[in-house]
C-alpha positions as CSV (number, residue, x, y, z in Angstrom):
1,X,-0.1,0.0,0.0
2,X,1.3,3.5,-0.8
3,X,0.9,6.5,1.4
4,X,1.5,10.2,0.5
5,X,4.1,11.8,2.8
6,X,5.1,15.4,2.9
7,X,8.9,16.0,3.6
8,X,9.9,19.3,5.3
9,X,13.3,20.8,6.1
10,X,13.7,21.1,9.8
11,X,14.8,24.5,11.1
12,X,17.4,22.9,13.3
13,X,18.7,20.7,10.4
14,X,17.6,17.4,9.0
15,X,14.1,16.8,7.9
16,X,10.6,15.8,9.3
17,X,7.9,14.1,7.5
18,X,4.0,13.9,7.9
19,X,1.5,11.4,6.6
20,X,-1.7,13.4,5.9
21,X,-4.1,10.5,5.8
22,X,-2.7,9.1,9.2
23,X,-3.3,11.9,11.8
24,X,-0.5,12.3,14.2
25,X,1.9,10.1,12.1
26,X,5.1,11.9,11.9
27,X,8.8,11.1,11.8
28,X,12.2,12.7,11.3
29,X,15.8,12.1,10.2
30,X,19.1,13.6,9.3
31,X,18.9,12.8,5.6
32,X,16.1,12.4,3.2
33,X,16.9,8.6,3.0
34,X,16.9,8.2,6.8
35,X,13.7,10.3,7.1
36,X,11.8,8.1,4.6
37,X,13.1,4.9,6.2
38,X,11.9,6.2,9.6
39,X,8.5,7.2,8.3
40,X,8.0,3.8,6.7
41,X,8.5,2.3,10.1
42,X,6.2,4.9,11.7
43,X,3.5,3.9,9.2
44,X,3.8,0.3,9.8
45,X,3.5,0.8,13.6
46,X,0.5,3.1,13.1
47,X,-1.2,0.5,10.9
48,X,-0.4,-2.2,13.5
49,X,-2.1,-0.2,16.2
50,X,-5.2,0.3,14.0
51,X,-5.3,-3.5,13.2
52,X,-5.0,-4.3,16.9
53,X,-8.0,-2.0,17.5
54,X,-10.0,-3.8,14.8
55,X,-9.9,-0.8,12.5
56,X,-9.2,-0.9,8.8
57,X,-6.1,0.8,7.3
58,X,-7.2,4.1,5.5
59,X,-6.7,4.2,1.8
60,X,-4.7,7.2,0.6
61,X,-6.5,9.0,-2.1
62,X,-4.4,12.1,-2.2
63,X,-2.6,13.3,-5.3
64,X,0.1,15.8,-4.8
65,X,1.3,18.3,-7.6
66,X,3.9,21.0,-7.4
67,X,2.9,24.1,-9.3
68,X,5.4,26.7,-10.5
69,X,4.3,30.4,-10.8
70,X,6.2,33.4,-11.9
71,X,6.6,35.7,-8.8
72,X,6.7,38.8,-11.2
73,X,3.1,38.1,-12.1
């Protein structure tokens, strides 16, 4: 199953990442690769908790696009 994650640069260095469809599911790391590996583990743990509570894993229906604009108008 695929989940949309949003990667942010942390002010103190490194990165942090959020999973919009899984409220409260966040992780961090020093590199992009480490951060993505960490969030994968966080997602697996989150889904494990949902399963133990008898809840279904949410389906991610988000589509993310990056849009470029000319700041001069």
